[in-house]
N, C-alpha and C positions, 0 to 999 in steps of 0.2 A: 504494500500500500504506500501511497505517496501523497504529498500535498501539491496542489496547484499553486500558482503565485499568490493568489488571495489567501490561501491557507498558510503559506510561508510568512506573509505579513502578520497574520494573526498570531502565529507561533512566536515570531520575533517580539511582538508587543507583550505577549504573555511572559516571555523570558525576561523582559525588561522590568516587569512589575515589581519584583522584590528588590531589584537593583536601585530603582529610582524612588521606592517607597520603603523607608526603613522600618515601618510598622507592619509590613506584610511578609509572610512566609508562604511560599507556594507549597502545596501538598501534592495533590493528584490532579491531573487534567487530561483531557482528550479533545481533539478537534474532530468533529464529525462532518459529514458532507453538508449539513444544513444547520448546524448548531454546535455549541461547545459546552463542555462540562468542566467546572473548575472548583476545586476546594482550595481556599486560602485561609490563612490564619491572620487575624488582625491582632497584633501583640499588645496594643495599649487598650486598657479597659474602657476608656472614655470614648471609644469610636465604635459603638455598636449600632449606630443608625442604619436601618435598612428600609427599603421601600414598601415592604409588605404591610398591609392593613393589620392593625393590632400589635405589630412589632415595633413600628416606628416610634421613636422617642421625641420626634419633632412634628409640629402641626403644619409647618410650611414646607415648600419644595426646595429650599436651599440647604444643601448638604453641608455638614461639618467637614472641614478638611480631614482627609485620612479615613473617613468612614466608608462602609461598603458601597453606598450609593455614589459617593464621589469617585471612588476607585473605578467602579463600573463605568461611570460617565466618561472619565478620563481615558480609560482603556478603549472604549468604543469610539471615542472621538479621535484618538491617535490612529486607530485602525482605519476609520472612515476617511480621514485626510489622506493617508497613504494610498488606500485602495482607489479613491476617486482620482487622485493625481496620476497614479501609475496604470490603472486597469479599467475602471468603470466609473465615469462621472455620475452615474445615477445610483450607485451603491447606497443601500440603507439597511440598517439593522431593524429588527422589530423594536418598537419603542420602549419596551420594558424588558425586565429579566426576572427569572424566578430565583428567589433566594430562600435559604433554609439555614437557621442557626443550629449548628451541630452541638448537642448538649451532652452526649455520652460517647464513650469509646465504642460501644456497640453500633451506634448510629454512624460514627466515623468509619468503622470497618465496613458496614453495609454500603455506605456511599462510595468508598474506595473500590469495593467489589463491583458495584454497579458501573462505575467509570471504566474499570478494567474490562468488563464483559460487554459494554455498550457497543463497541465496534462489531462484535459478532452478531449483535441483534439488529444492526442497521439495515441489513438486507430486507428486513420486514417493514422498514419505513417506506411508505409510499413515495416520499420525496428523495429517496436514496439516489445518489449520483456516484457510480463506480469510480474508484481511483482517487478520491479526495479524503484521505484518512490518515491519522497518525495517533499513536499512543506515546505519551511521554510523561515525565514527571517523577 
């Protein structure tokens, strides 16, 4: 399996994440043909802000620097700029992302296993595109 140029850009930006953000540790991740999965650890306790209803600690849409929402927005923005400049001026992400706070070791192990197995399940995805896949992390 291999990544096309768009996937390579996403991979490069994932790899930059913990280098440019001292409060982030990458755990497991996979780039799929039409989405990605990423487990990251935010090491400072005051950055737990997420976009999920009922989890968010803020009432407004402005993210605290270093929180998950800000990290996601910055990551997607960096990828979008590069992809639009290099490959596809009309490229766009879906406007949101799904987040989940991992609270137990069992939950973490289950999510790592899901990420590891997800590429084998992608053939069942109706939007599957052969040849754009990588496991790393």
